[in-house]
C-alpha positions in Angstrom: 24.4 25.6 -32.7 21.4 27.8 -31.7 21.5 28.9 -28.1 19.1 30.8 -25.9 18.9 31.9 -22.3 15.6 31.9 -20.4 15.6 34.5 -17.7 12.1 33.7 -16.3 12.4 30.3 -14.8 10.9 28.4 -11.8 13.2 27.9 -8.8 13.5 24.1 -9.2 14.7 22.0 -12.1 13.9 18.2 -11.9 16.1 16.3 -14.3 14.3 13.0 -15.1 10.7 12.0 -15.2 10.9 8.5 -13.9 9.1 7.5 -10.8 11.3 9.5 -8.4 11.2 12.7 -10.5 7.4 12.5 -11.0 6.9 11.9 -7.2 9.1 14.9 -6.4 7.1 17.0 -8.9 3.8 16.0 -7.5 4.9 16.5 -3.9 6.0 20.0 -4.8 2.5 20.8 -6.1 1.1 20.3 -2.6 2.8 23.5 -1.5 2.4 25.4 -4.8 6.1 25.3 -5.3 6.9 26.0 -9.0 9.3 23.7 -10.9 10.3 22.5 -14.3 10.6 18.8 -15.0 12.4 17.5 -18.1 13.0 14.1 -19.6 14.9 13.0 -22.7 12.3 10.5 -23.8 9.7 11.9 -26.3 6.9 10.1 -24.4 6.3 8.0 -21.4 7.1 4.4 -22.3 3.9 2.5 -23.3 3.0 -0.8 -21.7 4.5 -3.7 -23.7 6.3 -7.0 -23.1 9.6 -5.3 -23.6 8.7 -2.7 -21.0 7.5 -5.2 -18.5 9.0 -4.3 -15.2 6.9 -5.3 -12.1 7.1 -2.8 -9.3 6.3 -3.7 -5.7 4.9 -0.8 -3.6 5.6 -1.6 0.0 3.2 -0.7 2.9 5.0 2.5 3.9 4.9 3.7 0.3 1.2 2.8 0.1 0.5 4.9 3.3 2.2 7.9 1.7 0.5 7.5 -1.7 -2.9 7.3 0.1 -2.1 10.4 2.0 -1.4 12.2 -1.3 -4.7 10.8 -2.7 -2.8 8.8 -5.3 -3.5 5.2 -4.2 -7.1 4.3 -5.0 -6.8 3.9 -8.8 -3.6 1.8 -8.3 -5.4 -0.7 -6.1 -7.7 -1.7 -9.0 -4.7 -2.4 -11.3 -2.3 -4.0 -8.8 -2.0 -7.4 -7.3 -1.9 -7.6 -3.5 1.0 -9.4 -1.8 0.3 -10.5 1.8 3.9 -11.2 2.7 6.9 -13.4 1.9 7.6 -17.1 2.6 11.1 -18.3 3.3 11.7 -21.9 2.0 14.5 -24.2 3.2 13.4 -25.6 0.7 11.4 -27.6 3.3 7.8 -28.2 2.5 6.6 -25.9 5.3 7.8 -22.3 4.7 8.6 -19.7 7.3 6.1 -16.8 6.8 6.8 -13.1 7.1 3.4 -11.5 7.1 2.6 -7.9 6.4 -0.5 -8.1 8.6 1.9 -8.0 11.5 2.8 -4.5 10.6 0.9 -1.6 12.3 -0.2 -0.1 9.0 -3.5 0.8 7.4 -2.2 -1.0 4.3 -0.8 -4.4 5.6 0.1 -5.6 2.2 2.3 -4.8 -0.8 1.0 -4.0 -4.2 2.5 -5.5 -7.4 1.9 -3.6 -10.6 3.7 -2.7 -13.9 6.1 0.2 -13.7 4.6 1.7 -16.8 1.1 1.8 -15.1 2.6 3.7 -12.1 4.5 6.1 -14.4 1.4 6.9 -16.4 -0.7 7.3 -13.2 1.8 9.8 -11.6 2.2 11.8 -14.9 -1.6 12.0 -15.2 -1.9 13.1 -11.6 0.7 15.8 -12.3 -1.2 17.0 -15.3 -4.4 17.3 -13.3 -2.4 19.6 -11.0 -1.7 21.8 -14.0 1.9 20.7 -14.6 3.4 18.6 -17.3 6.7 16.9 -18.2 8.8 18.7 -20.8 9.6 15.8 -23.1 12.6 15.5 -25.4 14.7 17.7 -23.2 17.8 16.6 -21.2 20.3 18.0 -18.9 23.7 17.9 -20.6 25.7 19.8 -17.9 25.6 22.4 -15.2 27.7 24.8 -13.2 27.2 25.7 -9.6 27.3 29.4 -8.9 26.9 31.4 -5.7 23.2 31.0 -5.2 22.1 29.3 -8.4 22.8 26.4 -10.7 23.4 27.3 -14.3 22.1 24.3 -16.4 22.7 23.5 -20.0 19.6 21.8 -21.6 19.5 20.0 -24.9 16.4 19.3 -26.9 15.8 16.8 -29.6 17.3 18.9 -32.3 20.1 21.5 -32.6 18.7 23.9 -30.0 20.3 24.3 -26.6 19.3 26.4 -23.6 21.3 27.9 -20.8 19.1 28.6 -17.8 19.8 29.2 -14.1 17.7 27.6 -11.4 18.0 28.0 -7.7 17.9 24.2 -7.1 18.7 21.2 -9.3 17.2 17.8 -8.4 18.9 14.9 -10.2 16.4 12.1 -10.7 18.2 10.9 -13.8 18.9 7.3 -13.0 22.0 5.2 -12.4 23.9 6.9 -15.3 23.1 10.3 -13.8 24.4 13.4 -15.6 23.8 15.3 -12.3 26.0 12.9 -10.3 28.7 13.1 -13.0 28.5 16.9 -12.7 29.2 16.6 -9.0 32.2 14.5 -9.8 30.7 11.8 -7.6 30.7 8.0 -8.3 28.5 5.2 -7.1 30.6 3.2 -4.7 29.8 -0.5 -4.8 28.8 -2.0 -1.4 28.3 -5.4 -3.1 30.1 -6.7 -6.1 28.1 -7.3 -9.3 25.7 -10.2 -8.7 24.9 -12.3 -11.8 21.2 -13.0 -11.9 18.7 -14.6 -14.2 15.5 -12.5 -14.5 12.4 -14.2 -16.1 8.7 -13.9 -16.4 7.2 -17.4 -16.4 4.0 -19.4 -16.1 4.3 -22.1 -13.4 2.4 -25.1 -12.5 2.6 -26.2 -8.8 1.8 -25.1 -5.3 3.4 -21.6 -5.0 0.9 -19.1 -3.7 0.0 -16.2 -5.9 -0.7 -13.8 -2.9 2.8 -14.2 -1.4 6.4 -13.8 -2.6 8.6 -16.8 -2.1 12.3 -16.9 -1.3 14.2 -20.2 -1.6 17.5 -20.4 0.3 20.1 -22.7 -1.4 23.9 -22.9 -1.3 24.0 -22.1 -5.0 22.2 -18.9 -4.5 18.9 -17.2 -3.5 15.9 -17.5 -5.8 12.9 -15.1 -5.5 9.5 -15.7 -7.0 7.3 -12.6 -7.2 3.7 -13.3 -8.2 2.3 -11.1 -10.9 -1.1 -12.8 -11.1 -2.3 -16.4 -10.4 0.1 -18.8 -12.1 2.4 -16.0 -13.4 5.7 -15.1 -11.6 8.8 -12.9 -12.0 11.8 -14.9 -11.1 15.1 -13.4 -9.8 17.7 -16.2 -9.4 21.3 -15.5 -8.3 23.8 -17.6 -10.2 27.6 -17.9 -10.7 28.7 -17.3 -13.4 26.2 -15.7 -15.8 26.0 -17.2 -19.3 25.4 -14.7 -22.0 23.7 -17.0 -24.5 19.9 -16.9 -24.1 19.5 -20.6 -24.7 21.9 -21.4 -22.0 20.1 -19.1 -19.6 16.9 -21.0 -20.3 18.6 -24.2 -19.5 20.0 -22.7 -16.3 16.5 -21.6 -15.3 15.1 -25.1 -15.7 18.0 -26.5 -13.6 17.5 -23.9 -10.9 13.8 -24.7 -10.5 14.4 -28.5 -10.5 17.4 -28.5 -8.2 17.0 -25.5 -5.9 13.3 -25.3 -5.6 11.3 -28.5 -6.1 11.1 -30.9 -9.0 7.3 -30.8 -8.9 7.2 -27.1 -9.7 6.5 -27.1 -13.4 7.9 -24.5 -15.8 5.0 -24.2 -18.2 6.0 -21.2 -20.3 8.8 -18.6 -20.4 7.4 -15.2 -21.4 10.6 -13.2 -21.0 14.1 -14.1 -19.8 17.5 -12.4 -19.7 20.7 -12.4 -17.7 21.8 -9.3 -15.9 24.5 -8.2 -13.5 22.9 -6.5 -10.5 25.1 -3.9 -8.7 24.2 -2.4 -5.4 26.0 0.9 -5.0 25.8 4.2 -3.1 26.9 7.8 -3.8 29.1 9.2 -1.0 26.8 12.2 -0.6 23.3 13.0 -1.8 23.7 16.7 -2.1 26.2 19.5 -2.6 25.2 23.1 -2.2 22.0 23.5 -4.3 22.2 20.2 -6.2 20.5 17.0 -5.0 20.6 13.3 -6.0 17.5 11.1 -5.6 16.6 7.5 -6.4 18.9 5.6 -8.7 21.1 8.6 -9.2 22.0 8.3 -5.5 21.6 4.6 -4.7 21.0 1.4 -6.7 19.7 -1.9 -5.2 18.8 -5.3 -6.3 15.3 -5.4 -7.8 14.6 -8.7 -6.0 13.8 -7.2 -2.6 11.8 -4.2 -4.0 13.5 -1.8 -1.7 15.1 0.6 -4.2 12.1 2.1 -5.9 10.3 2.6 -2.7 13.3 4.3 -1.1 13.5 6.6 -4.2 9.9 7.7 -3.8 10.5 8.5 -0.2 13.7 10.5 -1.1 11.4 12.7 -3.2 8.9 13.3 -0.3 11.7 14.1 2.1 13.3 16.7 -0.2 10.0 18.2 -1.4 8.8 19.6 1.9 12.3 21.0 2.7 12.5 22.8 -0.7 9.1 24.2 0.0 10.1 25.4 3.5 13.1 27.2 2.2 11.3 28.8 -0.8 8.0 29.7 0.8 8.5 29.9 4.6 11.9 31.6 5.0 13.5 28.5 6.5 17.3 28.7 6.4 19.1 27.0 3.5 20.9 24.8 6.0 17.6 22.8 6.3 18.4 21.3 2.9 21.6 19.8 4.2 19.4 17.5 6.3 18.2 15.8 3.1 21.5 13.9 2.7 22.0 13.6 6.4 18.6 11.8 6.8 18.4 9.8 3.5 22.0 8.6 3.1 21.9 6.4 6.3 18.6 4.9 5.1 20.2 3.9 1.7 23.3 2.6 3.5 21.2 0.4 5.7 19.6 -1.1 2.6 23.0 -1.7 1.1 24.1 -3.6 4.3 20.9 -5.7 4.1 21.6 -6.5 0.5 25.2 -7.4 1.4 24.0 -9.8 4.1 21.7 -11.5 1.7 24.5 -11.7 -0.9 26.8 -13.3 1.6 24.1 -15.8 2.5 23.6 -16.7 -1.2 27.3 -17.1 -1.9 28.4 -19.3 1.1 30.3 -22.2 -0.3 30.3 -24.3 2.9 27.0 -26.1 2.6 26.9 -27.4 6.1 27.9 -24.1 7.6 25.2 -22.3 5.5 22.5 -24.6 6.6 23.6 -24.5 10.3 23.5 -20.7 10.2 20.3 -20.5 8.3 18.5 -23.1 10.4 19.3 -21.1 13.6 17.8 -18.0 12.0 14.7 -19.7 10.8 14.2 -21.5 14.1 14.4 -18.2 15.9 11.8 -16.6 13.6 9.5 -19.5 14.3 10.0 -19.5 18.1 10.2 -15.7 18.7 7.4 -13.8 17.0 9.0 -10.4 17.7 11.8 -11.3 15.3 9.3 -12.1 12.6 7.6 -8.8 13.4 10.9 -7.0 13.0 11.5 -8.6 9.6 8.0 -7.7 8.5 8.5 -4.0 9.6 11.9 -3.9 7.8 10.6 -5.4 4.5 7.6 -3.1 4.6 9.8 0.0 5.3 7.6 1.1 8.2 10.7 0.8 10.4 12.5 3.5 8.5 13.2 6.3 11.0 15.2 9.5 11.7 15.6 9.0 15.4 19.3 10.1 15.3 18.6 12.7 12.6 19.3 16.5 12.9 15.6 17.4 13.0 14.6 15.1 15.8 14.3 15.7 19.5 12.8 13.1 22.0 11.9 14.4 25.4 10.0 11.5 26.9 11.7 9.0 29.3 9.6 6.0 28.9 6.9 4.3 26.7 4.1 2.0 27.7 4.5 -0.2 24.6 6.8 -0.6 21.6 3.9 0.4 19.3 4.0 4.0 20.6 5.6 6.5 18.2 9.1 7.8 19.1 10.4 11.1 17.8 12.0 10.5 14.4 9.6 7.6 13.6 6.7 7.6 11.1 3.3 8.7 12.2 1.2 5.6 12.8 -1.9 5.6 10.8 -4.0 4.6 13.8 -7.8 4.4 13.6 -9.7 7.1 15.4 -13.0 6.2 17.0 -15.1 9.4 16.8 -18.3 7.8 17.9 -20.1 4.5 17.4 -20.9 5.4 13.8 -17.9 7.3 12.6 -14.3 6.2 12.3 -11.3 7.6 10.4 -7.5 7.5 10.6 -4.8 9.8 11.7 -3.6 10.4 8.1 -7.0 11.9 7.4 -6.3 14.5 10.1 -2.9 15.5 8.7 -3.7 15.7 5.0 -3.3 19.5 4.8 0.2 20.4 3.8 2.4 21.6 6.6 3.3 20.7 10.2 0.7 19.2 12.6 0.9 19.6 16.3 -1.1 17.2 18.5 -1.7 18.6 22.0 -3.1 16.4 24.9 -3.6 18.9 27.8 -4.4 16.4 30.5 -3.3 17.0 34.1 -0.5 15.0 35.4 -1.1 15.5 39.1 -3.0 17.5 41.6 -0.7 20.6 41.1 -2.0 20.9 37.5 1.4 20.3 35.8 0.7 19.9 32.1 -2.6 21.6 32.4 -4.6 23.2 29.6 -3.3 26.7 30.5 0.3 25.7 29.9 -0.5 24.0 26.7 -2.5 26.9 25.4 0.4 29.3 26.2 2.8 27.1 24.2 0.4 26.9 21.2 0.0 30.7 21.2 3.8 31.1 21.1 4.1 28.6 18.2 1.3 30.3 16.2 3.2 33.6 16.5 6.8 32.4 15.9 6.6 29.2 13.8 7.7 29.4 10.1 5.3 27.9 7.6 1.9 26.3 8.0 1.2 24.9 11.4 -2.1 23.0 12.2 -3.1 22.5 15.8 -5.0 19.4 16.9 -6.3 19.4 20.5 -6.7 15.8 21.8 -9.3 15.9 24.5 -10.8 13.2 26.7 -14.7 12.8 26.6 -14.8 14.5 30.1 -12.8 17.5 28.9 -14.6 18.1 25.6 -17.8 19.6 26.9 -15.9 22.2 28.8 -13.5 23.2 26.0 -15.6 22.5 23.0 -16.6 26.1 22.5 -13.0 27.4 22.7 -11.6 24.5 20.6 -14.1 23.8 17.9 -11.7 21.6 15.9 -10.7 19.3 18.8 -10.5 15.5 18.6 -12.1 13.2 21.1 -9.7 10.6 22.4 -12.0 7.7 23.0 -10.1 4.9 24.8 -6.7 6.5 24.0 -7.1 5.8 20.3 -5.1 9.0 19.5 -2.9 9.7 22.6 -1.7 6.1 23.0 -0.2 5.5 19.6 1.3 9.0 19.6 2.8 8.4 23.0 1.3 11.5 24.5 -0.8 9.9 27.2 -1.7 11.1 29.8 -0.4 14.4 28.5 2.0 15.8 26.0 2.7 17.1 22.5 3.9 15.6 19.2 4.9 17.6 16.2 4.5 15.8 12.8 6.5 16.9 9.8 5.0 17.3 6.3 6.4 13.9 5.4 4.5 12.2 8.2 7.4 11.7 10.6 7.6 13.0 14.1 10.0 15.8 14.7 9.5 16.5 18.4 7.7 14.8 21.3 7.5 15.8 24.9 5.3 15.1 28.0 5.4 18.8 29.1 4.8 22.1 27.4 8.1 23.9 27.9 8.6 26.4 25.0 12.4 26.4 25.4 12.5 22.6 24.8 10.5 22.7 21.6 12.5 25.7 20.4 15.7 23.6 20.6 14.2 21.1 18.2 12.7 23.7 15.8 15.6 26.1 15.2 15.1 25.5 11.4 11.4 26.5 11.7 11.4 29.2 14.4 11.3 32.8 13.3 
């Protein structure tokens, strides 16, 4: 078999050009990090009924896509989802509304997976990079500072090439994970499920997902367009014959949901066994697992794909920091340390939902469920928490290795903590001009917000102390660091000449959501999470948080 070795290669190999791999590739282009992305398929799958896989992009993912200038074309193709409704199945549902979430995108977006794949691949091409089609990873060997990869093409030719890093985005049957001798560990046993695209007649809203709670199992209705839905119905056991599955679907709708809900047409139906599972670690030396290669989830709650996209964004900036900014290689260990707990929390949520759907004691189930639903109706904060969880804006790294919080108290829960996502708050520049925080932090790198207001008559927290800290950071910080001075209208005339790029903090529109009022600093990572926050300007304190980034 012909064999060749390529000695001039980019530092990163991305195995797999699904959504996770394409997102990682595009995120790397932001920092001009070179890579090679391969996929065994000769072409991206075309839209077709057989390839019909609706994808739900949650508010947190929409925020990130917008920050990467990837969202606008998708809004025209997608179908907006305003939230979810939980049915008893009583006539009046319990709503979980995304507009309760403090996001600039208080909705989810439903679109076909193939549309999202083509969009990301086209965006990658516009950045000057392309997917190497018909090439797959067949094996690898970890060496001292590199990963020697064996690549196979559609033909007899093979290639042995060494890369500094290997990112396994190659799905649930991952060759990368197999090469690490790692297995997905099931957190929830296989759940038999009927999946169908149907046309319905009845009163289900097309701008909300619907979840029907029933002792026989949960049933999810995901609207694709008015009158058209993707159904995910948990059943026991799963019949393999297609005709029997159709019969089961009609029974599910009439018995679990409501007899007046009419099944007009079945466009597509099949039975599957859904397995939620997790790899014990997401990285080993210079090899990383992302997306389905690291964790698989039920498609019904739309969490898995969104989590995979965010895996990519988390790893991309860390690879760039090591390759370009002389950050220590130990920074890459924080990828698994941060992302593994997020995936595990999703597993536990799936487990709780699975237990709810499989309770055999009907009265016990209803008693437990009635208490939960009544609490949601009586206590709006519980509904807010559910909305934040389902939208993934509550994902955080507060206990992560790159996070340091040095503030004792917060005025409101809406203020950002260290380790939490940057809120995309609206900034009121003047009566005619408004924009958002994510418009300020679009340039790749770290962003430091500095509010140099006096705390008391002694001048503690004054502009002089803040300026001294900023000067130290500019000299010693690894990688790109952007400074944003947050000034009150009274301060701005005095400091405008010295700080031409300052932001005017009208009514606390910047300092309040960041939690740096009346004075303080907040350092935002390239993935739009807060690494460090403090109400003073002590260089030794911020150095403690930034050992990975401090020269």
